C-alpha positions as CSV (number, residue, x, y, z in Angstrom):
1,M,152.5,113.2,130.8
2,S,152.0,109.6,132.1
3,L,150.1,108.8,135.2
4,E,153.2,107.4,136.9
5,S,155.0,110.7,136.4
6,V,152.1,112.4,138.2
7,F,152.4,109.9,141.0
8,R,156.1,110.4,141.2
9,R,155.5,114.2,141.6
10,L,153.1,113.5,144.4
11,D,155.6,111.0,145.9
12,R,158.2,113.8,145.9
13,I,155.8,116.0,147.9
14,A,154.8,113.3,150.3
15,G,158.2,111.5,150.5
16,G,160.7,114.4,150.5
17,R,164.2,114.0,149.3
18,K,164.3,110.2,149.8
19,S,161.2,109.7,147.6
20,G,163.2,107.9,145.0
21,E,164.4,105.0,147.2
22,L,163.1,101.6,146.1
23,I,163.6,98.4,148.0
24,P,165.1,95.5,146.2
25,E,162.6,93.8,143.8
26,R,163.1,90.4,145.6
27,M,161.9,92.0,148.9
28,S,158.8,93.8,147.4
29,A,157.8,90.6,145.6
30,H,158.5,88.4,148.6
31,P,155.4,86.3,149.6
32,R,155.5,87.6,153.2
33,T,155.6,91.2,151.9
34,R,152.8,90.6,149.5
35,R,150.7,88.9,152.2
36,A,151.3,91.8,154.6
37,F,150.1,94.3,152.1
38,R,147.0,92.2,151.2
39,W,146.1,92.3,154.9
40,I,146.8,96.0,155.2
41,G,144.6,96.6,152.2
42,W,141.7,94.7,153.7
43,L,142.1,96.5,157.1
44,L,142.2,99.9,155.3
45,A,139.0,98.9,153.5
46,V,137.4,98.1,156.8
47,E,138.6,101.6,158.0
48,L,136.9,103.1,155.0
49,V,133.7,101.3,155.6
50,I,133.8,102.5,159.3
51,G,134.5,106.1,158.1
52,V,131.6,106.0,155.6
53,G,129.4,104.5,158.2
54,A,130.2,107.3,160.6
55,V,129.2,109.9,157.9
56,V,125.9,108.0,157.3
57,V,125.1,107.8,161.0
58,A,125.8,111.6,161.4
59,L,123.6,112.4,158.3
60,L,120.8,110.2,159.6
61,L,120.9,111.8,163.0
62,A,120.9,115.3,161.5
63,E,118.1,114.3,159.1
64,N,116.0,113.2,162.1
65,G,116.5,116.6,163.8
66,E,119.2,115.7,166.3
67,R,122.1,118.1,166.9
68,V,125.3,116.7,165.5
69,P,128.3,118.5,167.0
70,F,130.8,120.2,164.7
71,A,133.5,117.8,166.2
72,V,131.7,114.8,164.8
73,W,131.5,116.3,161.3
74,M,135.2,117.2,161.4
75,R,136.1,113.8,162.7
76,T,134.2,112.0,159.9
77,L,135.9,114.2,157.2
78,V,139.4,113.7,158.7
79,V,138.9,109.9,158.9
80,L,137.9,109.7,155.3
81,G,140.8,111.9,154.1
82,M,143.3,110.1,156.3
83,T,142.1,106.7,155.0
84,A,142.5,107.8,151.4
85,T,146.0,109.0,152.2
86,L,146.8,105.7,153.9
87,F,145.6,103.8,150.9
88,Y,147.9,105.8,148.7
89,F,150.9,105.2,151.1
90,A,150.0,101.4,151.2
91,W,149.8,101.2,147.4
92,R,153.1,103.0,146.9
93,A,154.8,101.0,149.7
94,S,153.5,97.7,148.1
95,L,155.4,98.8,144.9
96,G,158.6,99.1,147.0
97,W,158.8,102.8,147.7
98,R,160.6,103.1,151.1
99,W,159.2,106.5,151.9
100,A,155.6,105.3,151.6
101,Y,156.3,102.4,154.0
102,Q,157.9,104.9,156.5
103,R,154.9,107.2,156.3
104,L,152.4,104.4,156.6
105,R,154.2,102.9,159.6
106,L,154.5,106.3,161.3
107,F,150.8,107.1,160.9
108,A,149.6,103.6,161.8
109,Q,151.5,104.0,165.1
110,I,150.5,107.6,165.9
111,F,146.9,107.8,164.8
112,P,145.6,105.2,167.3
113,V,147.2,107.2,170.1
114,I,145.7,110.5,168.9
115,T,142.3,108.9,168.3
116,L,142.2,107.3,171.7
117,V,143.2,110.5,173.5
118,M,140.5,112.4,171.6
119,A,137.9,109.7,172.5
120,A,138.8,110.1,176.2
121,I,137.9,113.8,176.3
122,P,134.6,113.8,178.1
123,G,131.7,115.2,176.1
124,L,133.6,115.8,172.9
125,Y,132.0,113.0,170.9
126,P,128.7,111.0,171.4
127,T,129.0,107.5,172.6
128,W,128.6,105.9,169.1
129,M,131.5,108.0,167.8
130,V,133.7,107.1,170.8
131,T,133.0,103.4,170.0
132,E,133.9,104.1,166.4
133,Q,137.2,105.7,167.4
134,I,138.1,102.7,169.6
135,V,137.4,100.2,166.8
136,F,139.3,102.5,164.3
137,S,142.3,102.5,166.7
138,L,142.3,98.8,167.1
139,I,142.4,98.3,163.4
140,M,145.2,100.8,163.0
141,I,147.2,99.0,165.7
142,G,146.7,95.8,163.6
143,I,148.1,97.6,160.5
144,A,151.0,98.9,162.6
145,D,151.7,95.3,163.7
146,F,152.1,94.1,160.2
147,L,154.3,97.0,159.3
148,T,156.6,96.6,162.3
149,S,157.1,92.8,161.8
150,D,160.8,91.7,161.5
151,H,160.3,90.8,157.9
152,M,158.8,94.2,156.9
153,R,161.4,96.2,158.8
154,E,164.1,94.1,157.0
155,A,162.5,94.5,153.6
156,F,162.2,98.3,154.0
157,R,165.5,99.0,155.8
158,A,167.6,101.9,154.6
159,P,170.3,101.3,152.0
160,G,173.5,100.5,153.7
161,E,171.8,99.9,157.1
162,D,173.0,96.8,159.0
163,P,170.4,94.0,158.7
164,G,170.2,93.6,162.5
165,T,169.5,97.3,163.1
166,A,166.5,97.9,160.8
167,A,164.0,100.0,162.8
């Protein structure tokens, strides 16, 4: 079994019945599409560094005898898992898989809202983690900005959709 067939099975789970839709090669190879995915990759890498940094801070605090709330540990694990998932979506979208673009765009728009709401709950997280969440959200908003550009919406529009209505 080839690695790509394993990825296609995973795509089917993550992408559902439309997991087989590829955008035209000319659109996935377009310089603006490639440039957007390069930026998205770098922004996700920064997210990963922030996530690993949060784990390191939590470990150091715990090692020094400070109480690290359960919410902090859960947040750090969720961020790392989510970032890995977003990397997968970005990689598959950069290859032209429409479902991956849709998932990446959806999560890039929703996660900042959820993260900022959670950061606003008094006493849930220590100040350093609230700051981490705000930075995380700002980076996710940047990713969403790339994904919702006119070019990207046009490149990943549904087959048969009018060019002017790509959402």
